[in-house]
N, C-alpha and C positions, 0 to 999 in steps of 0.2 A: 489401434489405428493411428497413423501419423497425422497430426493436425497441420493443415496449411492455412495461412492467413487468407488465401484466395477462396477458401471454402465459405467464407462469411463476408457478406456485404462488399463484393469486389469493387463496387462503385466508389467506395471510400478508401480503398487500399492506397497507402502512400500519401494521402491527402494531408496537407499541413493547414493549420488555422491561418488564414491570410491576415488576420488581425493580430497575430502573435509571431513576430519575427525572431523572438528569443528561443533558441533551442538548447538542448542539454547534451550535445554531441560528445563532449569530453567527460561527461559524468557517468559513473557506473550506477546502475539501478539495481536494487536488491528487492526481490519479492519473498516475503516470509510465507512459505508454502508448506510448512510442516505440521500444521494443526491436525489434531485427531478427529475433529468434527463429531464429537461424541453425541451432541444433541441432534445431529442430522442423521444419525446412523440408520434410523428407520426409513428415511427418505433416500439416503445415499449410502447404501450398505456395501457396495462393491467397488468403491473408488475413493481416493482422497478428496477432501472438501473442495480443493481448487479445481477439480475436474467435474464437480457437480454440474449437470446440464442446466443451462438457462436458455430456454428456447432450443435452437438446434446446436448450440455450441457450449463448450465448457466455460465456466466462470473465469478461469485464468486468461482466456483469450481476450476478454474485454480489458483486463489490466494491461496485457501486452500491446493491444492496439493503442491504448492511451499513451503508453511510453513511446511507441513508434511515432505517433503523431506529434509528440513533443521533441523529437529529434534524438532520442536515446539510441545509442548504437551497441551497447554492451549491457547485458542483463545477467545477474546471478540469481538462481533459484535455490533458496534454502529449503530442501525437502526433508520429509520425515516419514510419517505414516504412509505406506504404499508409495513411497517416493519414486521407485523405479517406473511406475505407471506414468508419472509426469514426464520423465525423460523419454519414455517410449512414445508418448503422445506428441511431444513438441520437438524432440531432437535437438540439434545444435544451432538452428537458425529459425527466425520468425520475421517475415518481412525483411527489413534492412538490418535487423539486429542479430548479433551472435548471442547464444544462450550457453551459460555454464551452470554447473550444478554443484551444490555443496550438501551432500547427504548427511544427516545426523546419525551417528551410531546409536544414539539413545535420545529421548526427548530433552531438548536443551532450552526450551522456551524462546522468546523472541530475541533477547539480548545474547543468550548463549549461542543461538544459531548464527547471529551476526559475527560473534567472535570467532567461531569456527571458520566462517567464510572469509575472514579478513585477508588471507593471502591472495584471494581472487579479486579483490576490490582495487581498482586502478586509480581511483580519483579521491580528491579531498575537497569538499565533502562528498558523501555518498547519499544518493536518493534512496530512501527505504519506503516500501509499501507493504501494508498488511495484505495477505493473500486472500482474506475472506471479506474484504470490504471494498467499496468503490465510491469515489467522490468525483462528480462531474465538474472538474475544475481545470484551470489553465496552469499546467505545470511550469511552463515557461515564465509566466508571471510570478509564480512562487520563487523560481530560481533567480529572476532579476531583482525581485524585492530583497531576497536574502543577500545577494551580492552587494546591493546598495546599503544595506544595514550594517554590513560587516559583523553580523551575528556569528557566534560560534556554532550554534545548533538551533534548529527551528522545527516547530510543528505546524502543519496545515490544519486549521480549525474551520469548521463549518457550523453555521447557525441552524438550529432545529427548534421546532415549536415545543417539543417535549423532551427534556433531558433525563427523564426518570430512568430509562433503561440504560443510559450510558454514563451518568455522571456528567460533570462539566468542568471547563477550564476557566480560571480567572486570570486576568491580566491587569497590569497597571496602565497608566495613561501613555506610556511609551511603548506599549505592546509587549512588554516583558512578562513572562509567565510567573505568577505569584503563588498559585495554588491549584492542585487537582482535587476536585470535590468528588468523592465517591458517590455511587448510586444512593439516593436518599428516599426514593419513592415519591418525591415531590414532582408534580407535573408542571414544570415551569420552562419557559424558553431559555436558550442560552447557547454558548459555543461549546462544541464537543471536539474531542480528538478525532480527526477524520482518517487516521491511519496512514498518513503520508508525512515523511520526515526528511530533513536534511541534517545529517550528523557528521561531525568531523571525525577523521580517522584517529586522532589522539584519544578521543573518548572511547572509541571502539576498542582501542588497544588496552584500556584499563579494565575491561570486562573480564572477570575471572574465567579461566579456561576450564573446560571439561565438566561443567555442571550446569544445571538449569538456572538461568538468570532472566528476570523479566525486565524489559524496557520500561513498561508502564508502571510497575510497582516498585522497582528498585533503582533503575538508572535515572529516569526522568526526575523523580522527586529529589534525587541527590544533586542535581545541577541547577535547581531553582536559585536565582540570584547570581548566576554565572553566565550572563548574556545569553539566556535561553529565551527565544522569542516565539511569538505566535503570529501566524499569517492568517488573518480573518477573511473568510469568503462566504458566499451564499450558495455554493454549489450543492446540488441534490446529492444525497448520501444514502447508501444502503449497505448493510452487512448481511451475510447469509448464515449467520451463526445459529439461528433458530428456525424450526420448521415454518413458523409464521412469516418471517422475513424472507426466507428462501422462496416461499410461494409467491411473494410480491415481486421477485426479481425480474421475471420476464416482462411484466408491465413496466417496471422501472426502466429497463434498458430500451424497450420500444419507445418510450417517451424521450429518453436521452438521444437516441439515434435520430428520431424525427426532428427534434430541436436542432441538432447539428446540421441536418440536411436542409431544413427549411428556415 
């Protein structure tokens, strides 16, 4: 079935945040939508993870709405497992945005998928989003902060009460990233990687072609100390990577939408 943005919350369609005049109209956004969703296979067996239903709509539609409301006009979807279903569901347009597709011939992981899609990316930097997580944040503010810092690359970080599941990110007093701390099992508060990045094209061009490469495990640790900054915010965050978090997603988005409306 072809997904139309008007199928969901038509009262919000095209709405811009009146408190955020900064848009990203000249920036290409990329959604990493090629995950296998192995842990969700029992709950979502017949579709890719980004098409998992959250309420009446696929998870991917929430990410696309967030991009549209930030002023994005061009989106590239890096697809993999059951990727043709994503193209069939969303087609070539969504709201005011054009959609292009970069299908993986084999699993390339997050950085490898970006390297494959590089010819489709029109801007420098590129806004990158993980396709299985959502952070209720102001993308325009992230872009304005990035421009003002003259950073080369940046992560959007959000604060959570318990970092045990995610690991956490450490920064210095200037907001530059100094260390990625892997999952330790310690239940402590801190800033985590929220799965939203501004990445320069030069870095994307250095990613090896034709093989699986991870942004999180290979590329990001290699650029620590090279003007790699973290944008800290308090936005609510969810990923749908486990059955438990997937079950929480409908209530999460009901709360996010209610907050935005009221």
